C-alpha positions in Angstrom: 46.4 -21.7 12.6 44.3 -18.6 12.3 45.4 -15.8 14.5 42.9 -13.1 15.4 44.3 -9.7 16.2 42.0 -7.3 17.9 42.6 -3.6 18.1 41.0 -1.3 20.6 37.9 0.5 19.4 38.6 4.1 18.4 36.2 5.3 21.1 38.0 3.3 23.7 41.3 4.7 22.6 39.9 8.2 22.7 38.5 7.6 26.2 41.9 6.4 27.5 43.6 9.4 25.9 41.2 11.8 27.5 42.1 10.5 30.9 45.8 11.5 30.5 46.7 14.8 32.1 47.5 17.7 29.8 50.7 18.5 31.5 51.3 21.7 29.5 48.4 23.3 31.4 50.6 23.3 34.5 52.6 26.2 33.0 49.6 28.5 33.3 50.0 28.5 37.1 52.8 31.0 36.5 50.2 33.6 35.3 48.4 33.8 38.6 51.0 35.5 40.9 51.9 38.4 38.6 48.3 38.9 37.5 47.2 39.2 41.1 50.2 41.4 42.1 49.6 43.8 39.2 45.9 43.9 40.0 46.7 44.6 43.7 49.2 47.3 42.8 46.7 49.2 40.6 43.6 48.7 42.7 44.9 48.4 46.2 43.4 46.2 48.9 40.2 44.5 47.8 38.1 46.3 50.4 35.4 48.0 48.4 33.3 47.4 45.3 35.4 49.7 43.1 38.7 48.2 44.3 37.4 44.7 43.7 36.1 45.5 40.2 39.4 47.1 39.1 41.5 44.4 40.7 39.3 41.7 39.2 39.4 43.2 35.7 43.2 43.7 35.7 43.9 40.3 37.2 41.4 38.6 34.9 42.9 40.2 31.8 46.5 39.1 32.7 45.4 35.7 33.7 43.2 35.2 30.7 46.0 36.3 28.3 48.4 34.0 30.0 46.1 31.0 29.6 45.3 32.0 26.0 48.9 32.1 25.0 48.9 28.3 25.6 45.4 27.6 24.4 45.7 29.5 21.1 47.8 26.6 19.8 44.6 24.6 20.1 42.5 27.0 18.2 41.2 29.2 21.1 40.8 32.9 20.2 41.0 36.0 22.5 37.4 35.5 23.6 38.8 33.3 26.3 40.9 36.2 27.7 38.0 38.6 27.3 35.6 36.3 29.1 38.1 35.8 31.9 38.6 39.6 32.3 34.9 40.4 32.6 34.0 37.3 34.7 36.7 37.9 37.3 35.7 41.6 37.5 32.2 40.6 38.2 33.0 37.5 40.3 35.5 39.2 42.6 33.2 42.2 43.1 30.3 40.0 44.1 32.4 37.5 46.1 34.3 40.0 48.1 31.0 41.9 48.9 29.2 38.7 50.0 31.9 37.9 52.6 32.1 41.6 53.7 35.7 41.8 52.5 36.8 39.6 55.4 40.0 37.6 55.0 39.5 34.6 57.2 40.0 31.2 55.5 36.3 30.5 55.1 35.6 33.9 53.7 38.4 33.6 51.2 37.1 30.1 50.2 33.6 31.5 49.6 35.0 34.5 47.6 37.2 32.1 45.6 34.2 29.9 44.9 32.1 32.7 43.5 35.0 34.1 41.5 35.8 30.6 40.1 32.2 29.9 39.2 31.8 33.1 37.2 35.2 32.6 35.5 34.6 28.9 34.7 31.2 29.5 33.2 32.4 32.4 31.1 35.5 30.6 29.8 33.5 27.5 28.8 30.8 29.6 27.2 33.4 31.7 25.3 34.6 28.6 23.4 31.1 27.5 22.7 31.0 24.5 25.0 28.0 22.3 25.4 25.8 23.3 28.4 26.9 20.2 30.4 30.6 21.2 30.0 29.8 24.8 30.9 28.1 23.7 34.1 30.8 21.2 35.0 33.7 23.5 34.2 32.0 26.3 36.2 31.4 24.0 39.1 34.9 22.5 39.2 36.4 25.9 38.9 34.4 27.1 41.8 35.6 24.2 44.0 39.2 24.6 42.9 39.4 28.3 43.3 38.0 27.9 46.8 40.7 25.2 47.4 43.3 27.6 45.9 42.5 30.2 48.5 42.6 27.7 51.4 46.1 26.5 50.3 47.5 30.0 49.7 46.0 31.5 52.9 48.6 29.7 54.8 51.4 31.1 52.7 50.6 34.7 51.7 49.3 37.4 54.0 45.5 37.4 53.6 45.1 40.7 55.4 46.6 42.4 52.3 43.3 41.5 50.6 44.7 40.1 47.3 42.4 39.7 44.3 43.5 36.1 43.8 45.4 33.3 45.5 49.2 32.9 45.2 51.6 30.5 43.5 51.0 27.6 45.9 47.2 27.7 45.4 47.6 28.2 41.6 49.9 25.1 41.4 47.3 23.0 43.1 44.5 24.4 40.9 46.3 23.9 37.6 47.6 20.5 38.6 44.1 19.2 39.2 42.7 21.0 36.2 45.3 19.3 34.0 43.8 15.9 34.7 40.4 16.7 33.3 40.5 19.8 31.1 40.7 17.6 28.0 37.6 15.7 29.1 35.6 18.8 29.9 36.9 21.1 27.2 38.2 18.8 24.4 39.5 21.6 22.2 40.2 21.3 18.5 42.1 23.8 16.4 39.6 25.6 14.1 41.6 28.5 12.7 40.6 31.6 14.6 37.7 29.9 16.4 37.4 26.9 18.7 34.8 24.2 18.9 34.1 21.7 21.7 32.8 18.4 20.6 
């Protein structure tokens, strides 16, 4: 009797693997609270363009470095952190101004969406993603950062005008991101540079 053994096609195996969450990404949620707190300490309440810019840059720098410490094992260099720094400085400045520095839930969600959009686009561009991945990572980051603010606004005191959402929102954001970051940003170690297939 002839027995035929079939093995999954390599592409099929790759597709199934890409659907698995990258659980290590969850650890990056811990970078959000201290990054936001230090940014708030140095810049004060996000109630003016200058305060938003300083808070955004400081928070973005600490957040970007925190994420890079994990991503560097997959070949990502410091451009990720630099992009996050600049993008959050710009995004928070624009987002806070658009909502008039208000801290109601809708305003925080809008501010978060603008910040997340700029950060997501900058991060994906920094690792030389394809245009489609840049747009998708930017769009999903916008939606998730808005959600992060909605979640955190019921836990932290929004009137303190923080530059970024707190631990509860960060946990939700990174949990959702962990389920698709490998599909949108499939990173490969390339020495000091990174390349997205």
